[in-house]
N, C-alpha and C positions, 0 to 999 in steps of 0.2 A: 508681602505674602507671609501669613502666619502658619508656621509648620510645627509649632510646639505640640509634642505628643503627650497630652495629658488625658486623653480619653481612655476609658477602660478597655483593656485588651482581652479578647476572647478567642477560643479555638472551637472548631467543629471537626469531628472525626467522621469519615464516611468510607464507603466501599466503592472501589472502581468497578465499572461494568466488566464482567468476566473474571473478577477476582482481583484483590489488591487493596491498598490503603491510600486514602487521600486525606491530607491535613490542610485545613483552611484557617487562616488567621483573619480576624476582622476586629473592628473597633465600634463601640456604640457611637451612634451619630447623634449629635445634639444632646448629649448627656442622658441617653436612655438608661433605664435601670437594666441590670444584668439579664433578667429574664426576658425583657423586651428586646434587648440586643440579640440574644440567642434566637428568639423567634424571627426577627428580621433576617438574620443570616440564614436561617433554615429555608427561607424562601428564595435565597439567592442561588444563582448557578454555581455549582460546587466545582470550580476549576482549580481553586486552592493554590497553595504554595508548594506542597510536596506530594508527589505520587510515587508509591512504591509498588511495583508489580510482583506477582508471585515468583517470577524468575530472579528477583532481587534487583532488577533495574530501578534506579532512582532517577526520577525526573523532578527538577526544581524549576519553578517558574520565576523568572526575573520580572518583578512587578514594575520597575521604573523604566522610563524611556531611555534608550541608549543613544547618546550623541557622540560617542567616542571617548567618554570619560571613564569607561570601564565598569559601570554598575551592573551590566549584564553578567559579568564575571564575579565582581566583588560581592554583591548581595547574596547570590547563591553560595559563595564560599562561607558566609556566616552561618547559613542554615546547615550546610554540609559539615561544618566543624562540630556543631553541637549534636547533630544527628549521629555523628561518629561513623561516617563512611569514608572510604578513600575517594579522592577526587576523580580517579579514573572510572569509578562506578557511576558518576553523575552525568546526566544529560541535561542541558539547560535549554529551556524554551522561553520565548518572550510572551508575557501575559498580555491579554487585551485589557482595555480600560474596564475596570470593575470597581466602582466606588463602594459597593456593598462589602467587598472582601478586602480591598487594599486601601490603606491610608497613605496620604501624601504621595500619590502616584504621579510625580512630575520630575522634571530635571531642571535644576536651577538653584542658584544661591549657595552652591557647595553644601547642600543640605542632606544628601543621601546618607553619608556616613553618620553624622550626629543624630539624624532622625531615626534611622533603621538599625543601628548597631545592636541595640538591645532587643527590639521586637523580632528581628529576623533570627537572632540566636535563640530566642525563646520558642520560636516555631520549631527549629531543629531539635531543641532539647525536649520539647513536649512530644514530638513524634517519637523520639527515642524512648521517652517515658512509657508510652502506651505499648511499644514493642517489648520493653522489659516486662510490662504488666502481662502481656500475652504469654511470654515465656514462663513467667512465675506461675500463672494460672495453669499452664500445660503441665509443668513439672511439679506443682504443689510445693513451691518454695517461696521464700520471701523475696521481694524485688531487690532488697538490699544485698542479697547474696550474689547478685548477677552483675556482670560487667559486659561491656561492649568494645569491639574493636573492628574497624574496617567492615562494618555492615554485618557483623556476627555477634549474637548474644552467647555469652559463656557462663556456665555454672561450674566454676573451677573445682568445687568440692567433689562433684560427682563425675567431672570430665565431660558433661553434656554440652552441646552447642547447637545452635540453629541460626541459619542465615535469616536476615530480615524478611526475605521473600517467603520463607516457610511460615512466618508468624503473622503476615499481614491480614489474612482473613479473620483470624481471631482478634487481632488488634482493632480491626474496623468495628467490632461490636462493643468495644470498651468506651466508657464515657470520656469525654475530653477533659483533661486536667485544667486547672487554673494556671496559666503560664507564669503568673507572678510568683507562684510557689515552687516552681521547678528549679532546682539548683543548676547553675551553669558551670562550665569548666573553669578551672583556674588557668591563667595564661600560661603557666609552666607546662600545661598538658596539651597546648595547641599543637595540632599537626598540619593544619591547613592555613589558619590565620597566621600571617607573618612569613609565608612562603611564596615564592614566585610562581604565579599561574598565568599561562598564556591566555590571550583573548579567546573566548570560546567560539567566536565567529571567524577566527583568523584564516582557517582553511577556505571557507566560503569567500572571504574577502580577496585573498590572493589568487584564487582560481576564477574569480569573476562570476560566481553564482549569484542569481537574483536574491538580493538581501535588503537593499535600501529602498526607500519609497520610490525613487526614480526608476527602479528596476521593475516595479510591480505591474502586472498586466492581468486582464480578465478576458475571457472569450467575448468576442463581439464588442470590445471596448472602443469607444471613440476618443479622440484627442482634442484638447481645447487649449486656446490661448485667450488671454483676457487683457484688453487694452484699456488702461485707465488714463485719466487726464495727467499729463506730465507735471501740471501744477497741483500741489497737494490740496485735496478737498474740492477740486473742480469737477464739473459734471457734464454729461452728454447733452447737447442741444439737439443735434441730428447727425445721422451717419448714413452713408450710401450702402445700406444693407443688401439691397437687391443685387448690386454689382458684386459684392463680396460673396453672396450665395452662389453666384454663377462662376466663381473662380474654381480652378481644378482642385479636386479633393475636398471641397467644402460641402458639408451637408446642411449647415444652418448657421445663421448669424443673428444675434439679437442683443438688445440693450437691456442691461440690468440697472435698475434705478439706484440701489444702494442708499446709504445714509450719510451722516456727517461725522461719524466716529472714525478718526484717522487710523485707528488700530483695528477697524472692522471692515464691513463690506462697503465699498465705495462704488460710485457710479462708473460703468464701463461698458465696453462692447465685447461680447463673447463670440468667438468663431470656433465651430466644431467640425470635425471631419474624421476620415479614417486614416489620416496620415499627418503626424505632427508637423513635419517639414512643410507640407503643402498649406496647412492652415496658417502657419507662421509666415509663409511667403505671401499669402493673401492679406495678412495683417500689414506686412511691410510694404507691399507693392500695390495693393488695391484699396484697402480701407482708407477712407477719408472721414474725419470726425470734426464737427464744429463743437468746440468746448466752451462752456461758461467757466472761465478760469478762476474767478473769484478774487478776493482781496489779496491772497498770498502771492499773486503774480507780481506784485510790486516789491516783494522782499528779495534781498540778495545778501551774500556774504559781506560785500563791501558796505552795505547799509548797516548790517548788524555790527560790524567793526566800528564804524563811525559813531553809531548810537552808544555802543558800549564805552568807547573812550570819552564821550561827552559825559556819561554818567559817572565815570571815574573821577572827573574833575569837580564833581559836586562836593560840598563840604562834608556831607554825611551820607551814608547809605540810606536807601529808602526803607530798609527793613533791618533793624538791629537784631542780632542773633545772640550776642554774648558780650558781657562787660565785667571784667575782673580787675580789681585794684584801681590804679591810677595810671592809665597808659600815657596820657599827655605828660604828666610829671616825670614818669620814669624815662620816657623817650627823650625829653629835653635834657636830662642829666646823664644819659648813657655815654660811656667812653667810646663805644664804637656803634655807628648807626649805618644802616643800609636801607635804601628804598629801591624797589624794583617792580616792574610790571611784567606779568606772565600771561600767556594765553595759549590755548590749544584749540584744534579745529573739531568740527563734526567728523564722525567716523561711521563707516558702514561695517556690518558684521562680516560680509564676504565669505560665507561658508562655501566649500567647494561644490556641494550639491545645491543647486538652486531650489527654490521653493516648489513643491509639487504635492499633489494629493489625488487619490482616486476615490470615486464615489458611485454608489448605485442607489437611486431613489425609486421605490416601488411600493404601491399600495399603502402610502402614508408612512412608510418606514425608510430610514436612511442607513446605509452601511458605508463606513469610511475606512480607508486604508491611508493613514496619515502619519508622516514624520513630524510629530509635534512634541514639544517639551512640556506642554500643559494640556494634556488630552481632555481632562474634565472641563476646563474652561472652554476649549474648542467645541466640545459637545454642547455645552450650554449656549454658546453663540450660534451654532448651527440650528439648534432647536428654536431659538428666538427668531432667526431669519426665516425659517420655514414654517413657523407657527405650529410645531408639533411638540410632543412631550419628549423629554430627554430619554425616557424609557424606550422610546421607539427608535433610538439611535444606537447602533453597534459601532464601536470604534476599535480598529485593530492598530496596534502600535508598530510602525515600521522603523527600522534602524535608520539613523540620520547621518548624512555625510557632513557632519559639523553642525553646530548650532550657535554657540558663543552668545546665547541670549536671543538670537533672531527668532527662533522657533518657540519662544515664549508667547509670541503673538500669532494669532490664528487667522489672519486676513486671507491667506491663501486657502485655508480650509473652508471658510465660509463662502469664498468665491466658488470653490468646487461644488459645495452643497447647493448653492443657488443655480448653478449651471445644470447639475444633475436633476434638480426638480423640473426644469424645463424639458429634460430628456427622459421623462419617467419610463422606467423599465429598461433603459439602456445604460450600461456603465460608461463612465467618462473619466479621463485622466487630464488634469490641468497641470501644465508644466510651464514655469516661468523661464525666460531667457536670463542670461547673466545680466543684461542691461535692465530687465525688469527688476531683478533682485537688488542691484546696486542703486537704482533710481527710485525704488519704492520700498525703502528700508524703514525701520524704526531706529533712527540714528542716535549714536552717542552724541549728546549736545556739546557744542563748543562752550568756552567760558573764558572770562577775563578776571585777573586778580591784580590789585594794587597792594603791595606788601610793604610794611615798615617793621624793622626789627632793631632792637637795642640791646647791646651786650655790655656788661660792666667791666671794670678794670681787671677782674679776676677771671674773665672769660666766660661768665655765666649769662645766659639769655634771660633778660629781665622784662623786656617789652616786646609785644607782638601785636600788629594790627593788620587785618585783611579786609579790604573792600572787594567783594565778589560781585561781578556782574554776570547774570545768567538769564534764563528764560522762564517766563511764567506770567501769571495774572494776579494782581493784588499782592497778597502775601503767600501765594501758593506757587511752588516751583513746578515747572513742567516735568514730565516723567524723566527720571534719572538726571535731572539738572540741579539737584539740591545740594545743600551743605548743612550738615548737622552742627548743633551748637557744642557737641562734644568731640568734634574732629580734632585729632592731634595737631598742634601741641597743647590743646586745651587741658588744663589741669597740671601742666608742667611749667607754665610761665606765670609769674605772679601778677603781671599787668598786661591784660589782653583785651582787645576789642575785635569783634567779628560782626560783619553786617553784609547785607546783599541788596542789590538793586536789580529789579527784574524787567525784562523787555518782553512784550507780547509778540507772538509770532505764529505762523501756521504750518510749521514743519513737524512731521511726526517724529517723536523721539521715544527711546526706550532703553532697556538695560543691555549693555554690552559687557562681556566677561569682566568681572570685578567692577560692577557699576559704581560710579562715584570715585572709588579708589583708583581706577585706571587713569584718571586725570589729576586728582588731588595729590597723589603721591609725587607726580612729576613736579608740581608747583612747590609743595612744602619741603620736600627733601632736597630740591635744588636750592631753594632759598636758605635752608639750614646750612648748606655748603658755603653759600655766599657769606653768611654770618660768621662761620668758623674761619673762613679765609681772612675776613676783615679783622677778626680778633686775634689772628695768628695761632689758632688752636687746631690740632690735628682733627680732621672731620670725624673719625671714629671716636676719639676722646670726647669731642664736643657733644656727640649724640648720647654717649654713656652718661655724661654729667647731666644732660637734660633729663634723661629717664630717671636718674637718681633723685631729681628734684620733684618727681611726680607726686601729686597729692592723692588722697584716697578716692576722689571722684573721677580719676582718669579712666577713660574707656577701656584701655588695654592694661595688661599686667606688665609693669615695667621690668620685673625680674625676668620674665620669660623673654621679653624683647631684648633685654641686655644680654641674655645668654646667647641668642642667635647672632647678635652683633659680634660678640667676642668669638664665637665659633667661626663665623665667616672671615673675621680678621685673621684667625689662625690658618684656616684653609687656604686663603689667598696669599699668605705671606705679606700682609698689609704693612707690617712694620718695616719692610725693606723697599717700599715703593719709592722712597727718595733716591734709590739707585738707578731708576729708569732714565734713559736718555730723553732729550727733548723730542717731542713727537710721539712718545709713548706715555700713557697715563692710566691711572686707576681711579675709579670712583666708587663710592659706597652709598647705600641707601637702605632704609627698612620701611616696612609698612605692616600695619595690622589690618587684615582684610578677611571678612567672612570667617572669623574665629581663628584664623591662622596667623602665626608670627613668622615673618620671613625677613631676612637680611641678605643683601646681595652685593657682590663686588663685580664690577666689569673692568676688563683691561682692553684698551684700544691702542691702535697705531694710527696716527694721522700723518700722512706724507706732507711734504712742504707744499705740494700743489692742492692740498685739501682732501685727497682721497682717504676715505675712512675705512678701517678694518676693525671689526669687533673680534678680538683674538680669543678671549676667554671670559667665562662667567662662572662665578661661584655662588651657590645659594645654600644658606642654612635655614632649615624649615622645622618649625615646631607646630605639629597638628595633633598633639596629644600622645597618649601612651601606646597606641597600637597602629602600626602600619599594616593594613590588612593584606594587601598584595604589593610587596615592595617593587616588583617589576613594573607594574602599572603605575604605582605611585611616582616612581622616578620619571617614567615617560610623561605623566601628567604634569609634574613639576617642570620638566624641561620644555614641554609644550607651552606652558604659561610664559616662560622666559622668552621663547622664540616669538610668540604672538605679540608680547610686549615690545620686542625689538621691531616687529612689523609696524606697530602703531607709531613708534617713535621715528623711524628712519624715513618713511616716505609717504605715509597715508594722510589724506585729507579729502573730505567731501566739501565742495563749494557750491553755492547756489547763485543762479542768475535768473531773474524774472520768475522767481518762485519754483524753479525746477533744478534738480541736481545736474551739475555739469559732467562729473565723472560717471562712466558707465561700465567699464570693464577693467581687467587687470593691467591694461596698458597705461591707464591713468590713475588707477587705484592699486598700486603694486603690493603684492604679498612679498614676504621675505624670500629671497632667492637662495639657492644652495651656496652660491659664492659669497653671500653676506652672512652665512651662518657661522657662529663661533666654532673654532676647532674643538673647544671643550665647554660643556655645560655641566659642571660638577655639582651634584646635589648631596647634601648630608642632612639626614633626618635626626633632629634632636628630640629624643623621646622623653617626655615628662609625665609626671603622675597627674594627668588631667584627662578627662573624657576625650575620645578621638573626635576630630572635626574634619571638615572636608578639604579637598585639595584642588578642586577644579579652577579656583580663582586666585588664591593668595600669592602665588609666585609671579603673577603678571605685573602688579603695580610697581614694585621696587626697581625693576630693571630699567624703566624709562629714566628716572633721575640718576641712577647709578651710571648709565651710559653718558648722560649729559655732563655729569660731574667728572667722568673720566676724560671727556673731550676737553673740559676746562683744564684738567691736570696736565694734559698733553700739549695744549696750545695756548692756554691763557684766555681762550674765547668762551664766553658764557652763553649757553643756549637758554633763552627765556621764552621761546615761541616754537611750537612744533608745526610741521615735522622738521627733522634735522636737515633734510635734503634741500630746504630753501636757503640754507646758510652757506656762506663761503668760509670754509675751515682752513684755507691756506695760511701759512705762516712763514716768516723769514728767519 
């Protein structure tokens, strides 16, 4: 997904009905000239970014979807900072989808901060600029003589002042400035950025007010369930619809044909009625469907594993990715050599709120209330399915009870749209069960790696080879199954070979929090530990030496990564880990993910019977020069660590006969309170680099750090996840 913000940024100033000021930010689309972009925006609904009422009330619209990552608080903080109002003056509202006004209106890839840090500040600064202009015009003074503080304009020389609310009607008549020309605050003058701000929705969340997509209702609304083939891509042959329609609470049941896009609308049976429990009971107890299961019915986890291991035995990967130096020659002369196979399973996203959506189709127009991370994409998919224009779709963004990448995909949204079309004029809410969610996910794909590494007599990594077996067709990886030719330690090892062999399959895959990195970090950082151990070099020292050898083409900045490694070593008391008794251990790892530099240390205790306790985690994090909301940033970083532990300790999705075996939290367990570390200490290392995102970077390093700690405690090496399938007992 390309989120580079290179389009020209414009503003529109307008008046609120009944008096007040509204400031809208927008970007020219498709490289329009400035005058064309202004004209296009003038025709847009002016709901804007900032509304200031005559009583001084400030409303800031949060443009991006909120999945728990805190953007509904963080983005308005940027505007409020440059607007120069106090935070307690601000009311935050969730914006609807509006691609005429808002750029990059999605949640994913840890992109909110790097994409919007400057544009959102420019919105606030420009609104302040026109308010200053209104005051200057009223008092007959130069704008440069004026200052602002907490929503008040001051002319210190004459002692005059006016609240923003007193100036908004005049400000609404002024021309919009070019936001690129408005000076922004110096960081030393920040009063909001860099301060702890609580979640703007926290009161509603803790008191149970309707806020999430699953809470939303409309008068006269029907409820729906949607039964798809348990084998991915399978279709309906026939179903006992008449019997289902006769079941208590059911108003209708019908087949939707769907297509062959595993991330889109698939064939299934919709059941609708006035009570969700009853329609779901009809599905579970009455509905009988004959399915055409298709070719995927022959696929299984056991089959994937057997095929992958056969491919690893081949002399060469099917698809070369990188070749530096002379791996074979360097490997043959290495003082220390290690060979190891690693693998990891498919994973589900498992958000606490199952997929849901509410829709009303009436007179050729569709209205959606959707908890989606990619609303524009969802609108486009719905338009295609219904055969209507995107302009005829209104999409309201609902807060999400977790996403982790699952709600990047809009299958649940287009299912709701297709059902709503059949119920024209009647609103309908589709709600998946937990089993629907777990067995019809866009899974993080599994993978297999055969690694070889050679270290010279000086303890320097000289040779590295990786044969990666993954999923895809020809030379094209399946979604989120890929490996880039610049993946670390590329650029740090003089003699390196990377290649992949791909297996065709029919399982839907997609991005899970920190896609790619969430699996590769486990493999590479665990294998680095093996090499360090074989060479008799301290694991932290081994990594620092490897980064010091980085060439100019290395994907990450080795200086920034070295600093977080040194920082986490100091935080955790790494130098004293040799004093730990048998059964206690510490492991270290780092990873560059989504523009963030993170190093982590995990401390564990493993009892002699194999019982594992994760005692403490330390994380050093470099995401640039500004931590906008430290309270939320720490929570976000800790959340990434805890989710990574969930992935590592007990999670795996397996397949039999083309269908997922696991269906609920009893077989796909989330991290329990009893498994949570007593401490997850986070330290932000602020550097002179643009701020980047925090939703994903802390997740990947915790998996290998955990496994390396288990090795330190027991001497047992984890090369296959999840940890729960291993016997960790020791004598």
